[in-house]
Short mmCIF file of the C-alpha atoms (twelve columns), coordinates in Angstrom:
data_MODEL
# 
_entry.id   MODEL 
# 
loop_
_atom_site.group_PDB 
_atom_site.id 
_atom_site.type_symbol 
_atom_site.label_atom_id 
_atom_site.label_alt_id 
_atom_site.label_comp_id 
_atom_site.label_asym_id 
_atom_site.label_seq_id 
_atom_site.Cartn_x 
_atom_site.Cartn_y 
_atom_site.Cartn_z 
_atom_site.pdbx_PDB_model_num 
ATOM 1   C CA . MET A 1   -90.158  244.908 -175.606 1 
ATOM 2   C CA . ILE A 2   -92.559  242.500 -177.466 1 
ATOM 3   C CA . LYS A 3   -95.295  241.048 -174.565 1 
ATOM 4   C CA . ASP A 4   -97.617  238.718 -176.713 1 
ATOM 5   C CA . GLU A 5   -98.974  235.686 -175.186 1 
ATOM 6   C CA . ALA A 6   -100.901 233.216 -177.329 1 
ATOM 7   C CA . ALA A 7   -102.301 232.107 -174.281 1 
ATOM 8   C CA . GLU A 8   -104.945 234.818 -173.992 1 
ATOM 9   C CA . GLY A 9   -106.491 233.558 -177.896 1 
ATOM 10  C CA . THR A 10  -109.331 231.963 -178.124 1 
ATOM 11  C CA . SER A 11  -108.402 228.908 -180.344 1 
ATOM 12  C CA . MET A 12  -107.369 225.496 -178.967 1 
ATOM 13  C CA . SER A 13  -104.049 225.999 -180.710 1 
ATOM 14  C CA . GLN A 14  -103.471 229.084 -178.813 1 
ATOM 15  C CA . LYS A 15  -104.361 227.677 -175.230 1 
ATOM 16  C CA . MET A 16  -101.585 224.800 -175.499 1 
ATOM 17  C CA . VAL A 17  -98.814  227.457 -176.082 1 
ATOM 18  C CA . VAL A 18  -97.913  230.829 -174.188 1 
ATOM 19  C CA . ILE A 19  -95.084  232.678 -176.369 1 
ATOM 20  C CA . LYS A 20  -93.932  235.937 -174.544 1 
ATOM 21  C CA . GLY A 21  -91.546  238.306 -176.010 1 
ATOM 22  C CA . THR A 22  -88.298  239.445 -173.380 1 
ATOM 23  C CA . ARG A 23  -85.767  241.217 -173.776 1 
ATOM 24  C CA . ASP A 24  -83.265  238.951 -174.864 1 
ATOM 25  C CA . GLY A 25  -85.637  237.273 -177.865 1 
ATOM 26  C CA . ILE A 26  -88.802  234.839 -176.922 1 
ATOM 27  C CA . SER A 27  -89.760  232.508 -173.868 1 
ATOM 28  C CA . ILE A 28  -91.876  229.265 -175.132 1 
ATOM 29  C CA . ILE A 29  -94.276  227.681 -172.695 1 
ATOM 30  C CA . LEU A 30  -95.640  224.570 -173.179 1 
ATOM 31  C CA . ARG A 31  -98.761  224.402 -170.888 1 
ATOM 32  C CA . ARG A 32  -100.868 221.791 -172.330 1 
ATOM 33  C CA . ARG A 33  -100.464 217.980 -174.089 1 
ATOM 34  C CA . SER A 34  -101.354 218.711 -177.614 1 
ATOM 35  C CA . ASP A 35  -100.170 216.811 -181.029 1 
ATOM 36  C CA . PHE A 36  -96.595  218.309 -181.978 1 
ATOM 37  C CA . GLU A 37  -97.309  219.576 -185.072 1 
ATOM 38  C CA . THR A 38  -100.373 221.927 -183.356 1 
ATOM 39  C CA . ILE A 39  -97.182  223.262 -180.790 1 
ATOM 40  C CA . ARG A 40  -95.158  223.345 -183.882 1 
ATOM 41  C CA . ASN A 41  -97.612  225.774 -186.202 1 
ATOM 42  C CA . THR A 42  -98.064  227.959 -183.171 1 
ATOM 43  C CA . ILE A 43  -94.900  228.813 -182.490 1 
ATOM 44  C CA . LEU A 44  -93.929  229.331 -186.462 1 
ATOM 45  C CA . GLU A 45  -97.426  231.490 -186.220 1 
ATOM 46  C CA . LYS A 46  -95.384  233.833 -183.316 1 
ATOM 47  C CA . LEU A 47  -92.429  233.984 -185.540 1 
ATOM 48  C CA . GLN A 48  -94.001  234.666 -188.659 1 
ATOM 49  C CA . LYS A 49  -96.136  237.649 -186.957 1 
ATOM 50  C CA . GLY A 50  -92.326  239.044 -185.540 1 
ATOM 51  C CA . GLY A 51  -90.372  238.639 -189.108 1 
ATOM 52  C CA . ASP A 52  -86.915  240.190 -188.124 1 
ATOM 53  C CA . PHE A 53  -87.538  241.066 -184.965 1 
ATOM 54  C CA . PHE A 54  -86.166  238.369 -183.086 1 
ATOM 55  C CA . LYS A 55  -82.516  237.599 -185.372 1 
ATOM 56  C CA . GLY A 56  -79.961  237.443 -182.601 1 
ATOM 57  C CA . GLY A 57  -81.811  236.654 -179.899 1 
ATOM 58  C CA . GLU A 58  -82.598  233.909 -177.814 1 
ATOM 59  C CA . ALA A 59  -85.541  231.067 -177.534 1 
ATOM 60  C CA . ARG A 60  -86.316  229.618 -173.777 1 
ATOM 61  C CA . LEU A 61  -88.647  226.942 -173.998 1 
ATOM 62  C CA . LEU A 62  -90.391  225.146 -171.058 1 
ATOM 63  C CA . VAL A 63  -92.347  221.966 -170.970 1 
ATOM 64  C CA . LYS A 64  -95.047  222.478 -168.176 1 
ATOM 65  C CA . GLU A 65  -96.836  219.519 -169.081 1 
ATOM 66  C CA . GLY A 66  -96.487  217.041 -170.948 1 
ATOM 67  C CA . HIS A 67  -93.206  216.331 -172.628 1 
ATOM 68  C CA . ILE A 68  -91.331  216.724 -176.650 1 
ATOM 69  C CA . SER A 69  -88.870  213.936 -177.823 1 
ATOM 70  C CA . GLN A 70  -85.565  214.924 -178.645 1 
ATOM 71  C CA . GLU A 71  -86.375  214.726 -182.375 1 
ATOM 72  C CA . GLU A 72  -89.503  217.043 -182.100 1 
ATOM 73  C CA . MET A 73  -87.066  219.102 -179.879 1 
ATOM 74  C CA . GLU A 74  -84.017  219.279 -182.804 1 
ATOM 75  C CA . GLN A 75  -87.365  220.182 -185.359 1 
ATOM 76  C CA . LEU A 76  -88.317  223.406 -182.787 1 
ATOM 77  C CA . GLU A 77  -84.331  224.453 -182.864 1 
ATOM 78  C CA . THR A 78  -84.172  223.892 -186.613 1 
ATOM 79  C CA . MET A 79  -87.316  226.586 -186.873 1 
ATOM 80  C CA . LEU A 80  -86.355  228.597 -184.819 1 
ATOM 81  C CA . LYS A 81  -82.338  228.914 -186.338 1 
ATOM 82  C CA . GLU A 82  -84.269  230.180 -189.534 1 
ATOM 83  C CA . TYR A 83  -85.821  232.936 -187.820 1 
ATOM 84  C CA . GLY A 84  -82.282  234.120 -186.242 1 
ATOM 85  C CA . LEU A 85  -82.637  232.435 -182.355 1 
ATOM 86  C CA . ASN A 86  -80.522  230.062 -180.957 1 
ATOM 87  C CA . LEU A 87  -82.429  227.197 -178.486 1 
ATOM 88  C CA . LYS A 88  -81.119  227.630 -174.948 1 
ATOM 89  C CA . LYS A 89  -80.977  224.929 -172.895 1 
ATOM 90  C CA . ASP A 90  -80.525  225.823 -169.063 1 
ATOM 91  C CA . HIS A 91  -83.638  223.547 -168.365 1 
ATOM 92  C CA . PRO A 92  -84.616  219.946 -168.601 1 
ATOM 93  C CA . LEU A 93  -87.125  220.011 -172.129 1 
ATOM 94  C CA . TYR A 94  -89.239  216.999 -170.206 1 
ATOM 95  C CA . THR A 95  -90.919  216.461 -166.684 1 
ATOM 96  C CA . ILE A 96  -91.847  213.771 -165.059 1 
ATOM 97  C CA . PRO A 97  -95.623  212.968 -166.689 1 
ATOM 98  C CA . PHE A 98  -98.030  213.568 -163.690 1 
ATOM 99  C CA . PRO A 99  -101.427 211.533 -163.589 1 
ATOM 100 C CA . THR A 100 -103.968 213.631 -164.931 1 
ATOM 101 C CA . PRO A 101 -106.358 213.130 -163.765 1 
ATOM 102 C CA . PRO A 102 -105.421 212.022 -160.654 1 
ATOM 103 C CA . LEU A 103 -106.888 208.055 -159.748 1 
ATOM 104 C CA . PRO A 104 -108.615 206.510 -157.281 1 
ATOM 105 C CA . GLU A 105 -106.074 204.381 -156.438 1 
ATOM 106 C CA . THR A 106 -103.285 207.656 -156.662 1 
ATOM 107 C CA . LEU A 107 -102.477 208.971 -153.074 1 
ATOM 108 C CA . ILE A 108 -101.037 212.619 -153.544 1 
ATOM 109 C CA . LEU A 109 -99.041  213.428 -150.205 1 
ATOM 110 C CA . LYS A 110 -98.225  217.221 -150.632 1 
ATOM 111 C CA . LYS A 111 -95.480  217.853 -148.177 1 
ATOM 112 C CA . THR A 112 -92.071  216.430 -147.689 1 
ATOM 113 C CA . LEU A 113 -91.539  213.100 -146.241 1 
ATOM 114 C CA . ARG A 114 -89.166  213.311 -142.969 1 
ATOM 115 C CA . SER A 115 -86.613  210.939 -141.348 1 
ATOM 116 C CA . GLY A 116 -89.230  208.106 -139.706 1 
ATOM 117 C CA . GLN A 117 -92.056  208.380 -141.672 1 
ATOM 118 C CA . ARG A 118 -93.691  205.479 -143.516 1 
ATOM 119 C CA . ILE A 119 -96.441  205.648 -146.047 1 
ATOM 120 C CA . SER A 120 -97.943  202.524 -147.656 1 
ATOM 121 C CA . TYR A 121 -100.752 202.633 -149.846 1 
ATOM 122 C CA . GLY A 122 -102.271 200.311 -152.160 1 
ATOM 123 C CA . GLY A 123 -101.801 202.325 -155.855 1 
ATOM 124 C CA . ASN A 124 -99.699  204.409 -157.200 1 
ATOM 125 C CA . VAL A 125 -97.954  207.407 -154.386 1 
ATOM 126 C CA . VAL A 126 -97.247  210.889 -155.831 1 
ATOM 127 C CA . VAL A 127 -95.011  212.541 -153.629 1 
ATOM 128 C CA . ILE A 128 -94.942  216.597 -154.325 1 
ATOM 129 C CA . GLY A 129 -91.899  217.647 -152.014 1 
ATOM 130 C CA . ASP A 130 -88.568  215.392 -150.884 1 
ATOM 131 C CA . VAL A 131 -88.190  212.218 -149.117 1 
ATOM 132 C CA . ASN A 132 -86.233  212.586 -146.697 1 
ATOM 133 C CA . PRO A 133 -83.190  209.594 -145.623 1 
ATOM 134 C CA . GLY A 134 -85.002  207.423 -143.071 1 
ATOM 135 C CA . SER A 135 -88.407  207.608 -144.310 1 
ATOM 136 C CA . GLU A 136 -89.717  205.295 -146.735 1 
ATOM 137 C CA . VAL A 137 -92.675  204.953 -149.329 1 
ATOM 138 C CA . ILE A 138 -94.252  201.775 -150.096 1 
ATOM 139 C CA . ALA A 139 -97.327  201.458 -152.867 1 
ATOM 140 C CA . LYS A 140 -98.358  198.069 -155.111 1 
ATOM 141 C CA . GLY A 141 -97.815  200.913 -158.139 1 
ATOM 142 C CA . ASP A 142 -95.852  203.248 -159.311 1 
ATOM 143 C CA . ILE A 143 -94.234  206.406 -156.985 1 
ATOM 144 C CA . LEU A 144 -93.271  209.687 -158.622 1 
ATOM 145 C CA . VAL A 145 -91.152  212.405 -157.011 1 
ATOM 146 C CA . PHE A 146 -91.338  215.694 -157.808 1 
ATOM 147 C CA . GLY A 147 -88.664  216.301 -155.374 1 
ATOM 148 C CA . ALA A 148 -85.712  214.612 -154.083 1 
ATOM 149 C CA . LEU A 149 -85.173  210.938 -153.715 1 
ATOM 150 C CA . ARG A 150 -83.118  210.109 -150.713 1 
ATOM 151 C CA . GLY A 151 -84.771  207.644 -148.642 1 
ATOM 152 C CA . MET A 152 -86.402  204.023 -149.042 1 
ATOM 153 C CA . ALA A 153 -88.874  203.181 -152.004 1 
ATOM 154 C CA . HIS A 154 -90.525  200.304 -153.124 1 
ATOM 155 C CA . ALA A 155 -92.908  200.333 -155.839 1 
ATOM 156 C CA . GLY A 156 -94.676  196.841 -157.052 1 
ATOM 157 C CA . ALA A 157 -94.685  196.495 -153.453 1 
ATOM 158 C CA . GLU A 158 -97.230  193.381 -154.012 1 
ATOM 159 C CA . GLY A 159 -95.515  191.923 -157.264 1 
ATOM 160 C CA . ASP A 160 -95.884  194.250 -160.364 1 
ATOM 161 C CA . ALA A 161 -92.671  194.013 -162.228 1 
ATOM 162 C CA . ASN A 162 -93.997  196.724 -164.248 1 
ATOM 163 C CA . SER A 163 -93.770  199.235 -162.245 1 
ATOM 164 C CA . ILE A 164 -91.443  202.021 -161.950 1 
ATOM 165 C CA . VAL A 165 -90.133  204.846 -159.149 1 
ATOM 166 C CA . ALA A 166 -89.164  208.761 -160.866 1 
ATOM 167 C CA . ALA A 167 -87.948  211.113 -159.104 1 
ATOM 168 C CA . TYR A 168 -86.553  214.847 -159.754 1 
ATOM 169 C CA . ARG A 169 -83.454  213.955 -157.837 1 
ATOM 170 C CA . LEU A 170 -83.227  209.872 -158.006 1 
ATOM 171 C CA . GLN A 171 -80.916  209.390 -155.080 1 
ATOM 172 C CA . PRO A 172 -82.538  206.655 -152.566 1 
ATOM 173 C CA . THR A 173 -81.083  204.666 -149.869 1 
ATOM 174 C CA . GLN A 174 -82.656  201.598 -151.182 1 
ATOM 175 C CA . LEU A 175 -84.571  200.992 -154.089 1 
ATOM 176 C CA . ARG A 176 -87.640  198.061 -154.493 1 
ATOM 177 C CA . ILE A 177 -89.241  197.203 -157.368 1 
ATOM 178 C CA . ALA A 178 -91.677  193.947 -156.423 1 
ATOM 179 C CA . GLY A 179 -88.862  191.682 -155.241 1 
ATOM 180 C CA . VAL A 180 -85.332  193.170 -156.807 1 
ATOM 181 C CA . ILE A 181 -83.673  195.006 -154.365 1 
ATOM 182 C CA . ALA A 182 -80.727  197.048 -155.602 1 
ATOM 183 C CA . ARG A 183 -78.636  199.822 -153.367 1 
ATOM 184 C CA . PRO A 184 -76.511  202.404 -154.398 1 
ATOM 185 C CA . PRO A 185 -72.669  202.454 -155.240 1 
ATOM 186 C CA . GLU A 186 -70.095  202.972 -151.996 1 
ATOM 187 C CA . GLY A 187 -68.742  206.157 -151.872 1 
ATOM 188 C CA . LYS A 188 -70.032  209.569 -153.031 1 
ATOM 189 C CA . SER A 189 -71.650  209.510 -156.161 1 
ATOM 190 C CA . ALA A 190 -72.738  212.096 -158.896 1 
ATOM 191 C CA . VAL A 191 -76.252  214.320 -158.173 1 
ATOM 192 C CA . PRO A 192 -78.307  213.273 -160.846 1 
ATOM 193 C CA . GLN A 193 -78.929  216.485 -162.867 1 
ATOM 194 C CA . VAL A 194 -82.054  215.810 -165.021 1 
ATOM 195 C CA . PRO A 195 -85.070  213.163 -163.907 1 
ATOM 196 C CA . GLU A 196 -84.519  209.707 -163.274 1 
ATOM 197 C CA . VAL A 197 -86.674  206.575 -163.430 1 
ATOM 198 C CA . ALA A 198 -86.039  203.202 -162.379 1 
ATOM 199 C CA . ARG A 199 -87.144  200.034 -163.298 1 
ATOM 200 C CA . LEU A 200 -87.168  195.798 -164.275 1 
ATOM 201 C CA . LYS A 201 -85.064  194.961 -167.252 1 
ATOM 202 C CA . ASP A 202 -84.560  191.603 -167.844 1 
ATOM 203 C CA . GLY A 203 -84.565  191.389 -163.758 1 
ATOM 204 C CA . VAL A 204 -82.305  194.071 -162.326 1 
ATOM 205 C CA . ILE A 205 -83.258  197.617 -161.919 1 
ATOM 206 C CA . VAL A 206 -81.832  199.979 -164.066 1 
ATOM 207 C CA . ILE A 207 -81.476  204.019 -163.820 1 
ATOM 208 C CA . GLU A 208 -81.772  206.114 -166.582 1 
ATOM 209 C CA . PRO A 209 -83.098  209.221 -167.405 1 
ATOM 210 C CA . TYR A 210 -86.534  210.463 -168.115 1 
ATOM 211 C CA . TYR A 211 -87.960  211.474 -170.539 1 
ATOM 212 C CA . LEU A 212 -90.224  209.851 -173.217 1 
ATOM 213 C CA . HIS A 213 -90.452  209.236 -177.345 1 
# 
């Protein structure tokens, strides 16, 4: 078994990507924001060094920071196939961008909000945990939930129609952006399998998968 972490190198490009050899192939971890060309070249260098070793194996891609677009992902998949590797797509290839560095007007809560709890803040609100039914999050700016959002969320509470609400599992009892209100449909709805974002479009709240191009 090969174990090789590119992050152990001294160059900037090596620190952006960690590549580990596994029993079944390789695991590729994107650890920081970078231009796609640098990421692609770093992975290509590793594949070239491995020669035929990885043929018939699997490549698992995990984006821990930043994002790659669908087009970039397809380019990586094509390159991996040229070296006999199949890209295993059992993880979302996109993440909710985390404010880096956190702005002064961003409130970061590292906890789960339970029924009866109410958070109101004059900026952005980031919850690293769940927002349970019966709890409320009200923000002047955006609301990002690194977990399940099942309570009430009101972004753009002072009228900012460009504000968003995003969560790994977006299942609010009530959703508000600026002065527009949306409620979930009657009956059971499917549990979202990918991060989602709610935003205003033409005066209506729309919900869509959260990946960036």
